[in-house]
Structure formats: C-alpha cells, structure tokens
N, C-alpha and C positions, 0 to 999 in steps of 0.2 A: 503494500499499500504505500502509495508517494503522500508526502507530507507538505502540503500548501501552510506556508505562514503568511499571516499579515502583520504588520509592525505599525502602531500608531505612536508617533514619538514626537514629545517636546521638550524641553530643558527641566519640565518637572518630574515626569514620570513616562515611562514606555508601556504602551499594553500589547503583548504577544496574545495575538489571534490566529486560533486553530480552528477552523471553518468546520472540520471532520468532527472535532471534538466538541465541537460549542461551549471550549472554553476560551478564557481570557485571563492570562496572566499579567499584574500589574506589578513593574518594577519602578521603585521611587529613586529618582538622582540622587537626592541628599546633597544637593550643589550649594553651596553658599555663593550669594549672588557675588557679583563683580563690583569692584572700588572703583567709581570714577570720581577721583579727586579734583578738586580745585586748586589754583596758586594762590600761593599769599605771599606779599611783597617782605621780605625777610633783608634788610642792609643793602636796599640796593639794587637787589637780584628777585626773580621770583623763583621759589622754592616750590616745586611741583609734587614736592611727597613721592618722588619717583620710587626710589628704593622699596618702600612698604608697598606702595600701589604695583610693583611689579612684581615682588613677592606673593603677593594675595593674588596676582593675575595667575601667575604660576600654577600655587596652588588651585587655583579654579580650573585651569587647563588641566592639571592632574586627576582632580576628580570626574570631571568630565570624560575622561579618557577610561577612568575607571567603570563608568556610568555605561559607556558604549561598548566595554568589554564585557560588562555584566548580561547585556543584551544579548551581544554576539555569540555568547555560550549557550543562551538559550534558543538559538537558531539553528546550531551546528548543523542538525540533521536534515533541515528542511530540503525538499528538492527545489519548490519555487518560493521566492521571497517578493513581498508587496511591501513596501514602506509610503508611509503617508502620514501628513501631521501638519500642524497650522505655520511653523516659522523655520528658522533655520536649522533646526537640528535634526531634519530629514535628509537636508543634504550633505550634513557633517557625517552623519551615519552613513550616508551612502556613500562618502569619499571613505571611508573606514572599511567598508563592504569591497570597494575597488582595489584596496590593498591584499585583500585574500582571493588569490586568483580560484580557489573553489566556491567561496560564496560570491564572486562578482557574475560568475556563469549563470548563478541561481538566481538573479535580481530581474526580478522580471519586470516592475513599473515603480516609478518615485511619483509620487503627486500629493499636491496640496489639498488639504482637509481639514476642517474647521473641528471644534470640539462636537463629540459625539458621544452618544449613550451606550453600553456595552451592546444593547442588541443593534443600534445603528451601524457600530463598527465591524458587526459580524456580518451582517447582510449586506454591507457594502464590500466587503473583504472576497464573501461567496460570489458576489456580481461581478467582480474584477477578475477573479480565478475562472470563471464560467466561461467570460467573453475573451479573455486574453488566452485561454488556453484552447478556445476552441478554435482561434484561428490560425 
C-alpha cells in the first residue's frame, strides 16, 4: 500500500495528514520569535545591538532547522508528498525537501493554503492526490 502524506505547515505548527488513515498528527514548532532590534544613539554612533540580535536569530534558525527535521522524520516513508500552508514556511520546507534526493522525487505539489479545520485539510489533501495522481 502506498502512503500519501499531506503537510500543512507554518512557523507555529505542522499538521501531517494521512488521508488513507484519516489521521492528523500535529507537530508544534516551539519557536522563539525573532528579535527585531532598533538602534539607539550611544556616544555619537548608532548601536544596533547586533551581537545579541544575531545570536538570538542564530538560535531561531537552529530551532527552525530542528522543527523541519522533526517534520521530515514523520514523512520519510511517504510515497507522495503534498505541502501546503499560508506563509513562507512551506517554501522553506520545500527547500529542505529538495536537499534530500529521495524525498525530492516524491514531492508532488506545493500550494498556498489558508488556515483550515482538520476535516478541511483531510478533504483537500484527498482531492489533490486524486487529481494529481490520476493525471
């Protein structure tokens, strides 16, 4: 039996949808928000606070990488993968998938999608697999 997997992803959580099993697994990101610091004038120069801001953003990038790795672990056995989501996370996750040759070949489609209920996600994933795999 082939396993089709849909992934709804944003920076807050990922939903792994397995339409054959009618299950949705939620993976929280647990990300600490990015720091956007402003400058203050100290002694005639602008101190942007870059050291602490860059360190915090490095921590954010590390957390983001861990989050995407946890999602990847859940879809390793999928034969076909469909990715959707509202923001940039779907494109960032697509780039991660493209780095893995075995997963790159299984990526069926990436699509923009707004917030959905669990039933809406399952129905949309089933519809995409029916139309894409039938073609």
